[in-house]
N, C-alpha and C positions, 0 to 999 in steps of 0.2 A: 351665578346659579340661574337657570331658566325659571321664568315665572310659572311654567307649566308643571314643574317638578312636584310642588306641594299639592296642587289639585289632583294630580295623578296618584300621589300617595294616599290622599284621603279617599279617592274612588276605590283604590286597591283595598283599603281598610274596610270599606262598606261591602265589597265583594267577598273578602275573606270571612267577614263576620257572618254573611249569609251562608257560606259553605260550612262554617263551623257549627252554626245553629241547626242547619239541615242534617248534620251528622247525628244529632240526638235521636230524631225519629227514624232515621235510616238504620241505626244500630238496634232498633227494636225487632227488626226482621232479618237483618244481615249480621253475620259475625264480623268481627273487626278486621280479620285478615282478608276476607273476600271484599269487604268494603274498600280497604286501602288499595288492594290490587286493581280492582275494576275502576276505581276513581282515577288512579294515575295512568291506567291504560287509556282512558278517555282523554285525559289531559295530553298525553303523548301524541295521540292522533290529531287532536285539535291544533297543538303547537306545530306539528309537522306540516299540516295543511296551511296554517297561517304563515309559516316560514316560506313555504313554496310560493304562495300568492305574493308575498312581499319581497321575494328574491333574497332571503336571508338563510339560505341553506349552507353557506360556506363555513368551514371550520378553519380558522387562521393558524392553528398550531396545536400541539399536544398539551401545552401548559394550560391554556384557557379551557380546553376540553376536560382535563383532569380536575380543574377547579369546579367546573360544572357538575362533574360526577360526585365530587366531595359534597357540594351543596345538596345534591339530590339524596345521597345516602343519609346525610345528617338531618336534613329537613323533612323530606317526603317519607323516608322509611322509618328512621329512628324516632324523630319528633312526632310523626304522624301516629306511629304505634303507641307511643306514650300517651298522646292526647286522647285517642279513642278509648284506650284502656281506662284513662281517668274519667271519661264521660260515662262509662258504665258503672262508676263507683261514687259519683257525686253529681250535683245539679249542673245543668248546661252553663248557667251564667257563672258559677264558681269555677268550673274547669276552664271556661273561656277566658275569664279575667286573669286567673293565675298564669295560664300559659301565655297570656299577652303582657306579661312583664318583659317580653321580648324586646321592647324598645330600650329598656335600661341596659340589657345585656348587649344589644346591638350597638349602643353608644360606646360602651366599654370596649367592645371588640374593635370598632372602627378606630378608636383612639390608640388602642394597644397594638393592633396588627397593621393598620393602614397608615398610622402616623398622622391622623387628622387632628386638628386643634380642638381642644375641649373648652368651648366658650361657656361663660356662666349661665347664659340663657338656655343652652342645650342641656347642661347638667341639671338645672332647676326643673326644666320641663320633664326630663326623664325621672327625676325624683318625685314630682307630682303624680306622674303616671303610675309609678310603683306604689306610692302611698295610697292612691286611689284603689289600686288592685288589692292591696292588703285589706282595706275597709270593705271592699266588695266580697271578700272571702270571710263571711260572717262566722262568729264562734259557734253558733248553733243554727241548724236548719229550721225551717218553718214548723216542722214536726216536733221540735224540741230536742231532737237527737243531735249529738255532736257529729260534724261532718267526717267523712271517711278520710283518715290521715294518709293512707296509702294513695288514694286518689288525688289528694292535695299535692303530695310530693311528686307524683307522676306529671301532673299538670305544670308544676313549676319547672321540672326538668325539661319538659317539652319547650317551655318558653326560653330556657337557656340555649337549647339547640337551635331553635328558630332564630333567635336574636343573632347568633353567630353566622348561621348559614345564609341568612338574608342580607348580610352586610359584607363580611370579609370575602368568602370565595366568590359570591355573586358579583361584587364590585370589581374584584381583580380580574374575573373572566371578561367582564364588559370592557375594562381598560385594556385587556389583551386583544380586543378586536372582535370578540364573539357577539353577534347580534342578539337582542333580547329574545326573539322567537326561537332561534337555535339553542340558546342557553336554556330556555324553558323546556325544550324538547329533551335535551340531555338530562336535565334535572328530573323530568318525569320518567324517562327510561331508567335512570339510576334508581329512582324510587321503586319502580316495578321490580327490578332485579333484586333490590334490597329486601323487599317484602317476600319475594320468591325464595330468597335464601333462608329466611326465618320460618317459612311455612312448615317445612319438615320438623323443625325443632319445637314448634308451638301447636301444631295441629291436634296433637293428642289432648291438649288442654283446651283448645278452642275449636270445637266441632264445626264443620261446614254448615252454614245456615244461610240460605238465600231465598227471601220471600218476594213474591211479585209486587206486593204492595209497597215495598221499600225502594223499588227501582227508581221511581220518580225523585225521591229525596237523594239517592246516590248520584243521579244525573245532575240534579240541581247543585249539589256539593261540588261536583267535578267541573261543570261548565260555568255556572254562575259564581262559584267560589274559587276553586283552585286555578283554573285556567285564566279567567278574567282578572282575578286578584293578582296573580303572579305576573301576567304580561303587563298590566298597568304599573306594578311596582318596579319591574325591571326597566321599563321605559323611563320612569321617573328617576330611578337610581342612576341611570346613564347620564342624567342631566344635573345631578346635585350630589354633594358630599353625603356619604352614608350616615355620618353622625348627625346631620341636620334632619334627614328624612326619618330616622329611626323613631324619635319621639312622636312624629305624626302617625306612625303605625299604631300608636295607642288609641287612635280613633276607632280601631276595631272593637275595643271594649264598649264604646258608646253605642255603636250599631248593634253589637251582639246583645247588649243589655236590652235594647229596645225590641229586637227580634224575639228574644226569649220570653219577654213579658207579653208581647202582642200575640205571637203565634204559638208559643208553648205554654202560655198561661202560668208561668212561674211568678211567684209573688215575693220580690225582694223587700227588705225592710228599709227604714229611714237611714240607717247606717250605710246601706248599699247605695242609696241615692246620693248621700254625701260623698262617698267614694267616687261615684260617677262624676260629680261636680269637680273633684280634683283632677280626674283624668281629662275632662273637658278643658280645664284651666291649663294643663300642660300642653295640650294640642294648640290651644289659642295662643299661648306664649310663642310657640315655634312659628305659627302661621303669621302672626301680626307683629311680633317684636323681634325675634331672631332673624 
């Protein structure tokens, strides 16, 4: 395994957390469908330019291309829609941490579908990340009201989809010869098409709402979050087993926790800080032990 793989995964986690946190203020003035659509349109453009600059425009065959499409539909369209819907029903750090149980599901997917070995260190790290996520989803919000159950379920479902898409189809597409930049382009285009497919079905329930003040947050989520996070992750994934990198993705929770407290002024409790310590322990285990 390359020594660059884990630093790249940590950097991807920081970028993804930035994009996920920026989604909260963006959705105050943008509806979820418009947000997802324009976010992935921007990512597709950036990925295509990046692929052209780096000479990564080739598609080696239909199989890796279809795997990239699968990753895009599952992650960008389905997972993204579940996540932004959860954000509208619960706090940013609760939705972010629950959806970021993805490392656990990613490890399971890598072992089940890719046949990667399940070492004790990787399993323990994934368990620590999930336990930390559970503690971060507090039984009661700061207002004293119970958190929205539907939002909690949606965030967890997004984590399951993300964990699968970021490991199995992405890793297989890379092994099939698809370069990271072209893989991201196909993921983004598939995400756009997936969102376009559900727009006629959901638009009557989600009226179009695009505010000028939210454009900066949408751009930050797309460029600093989705594009930078995905390209760093895919480059790292090309250098290391998916089951090893998946727990490192749990660092997203650490960064998202910090961003939501500093920038969104959310006020987690002591229980949440203890959960954060467990997540950090899982990431530490992978970085320095496994």
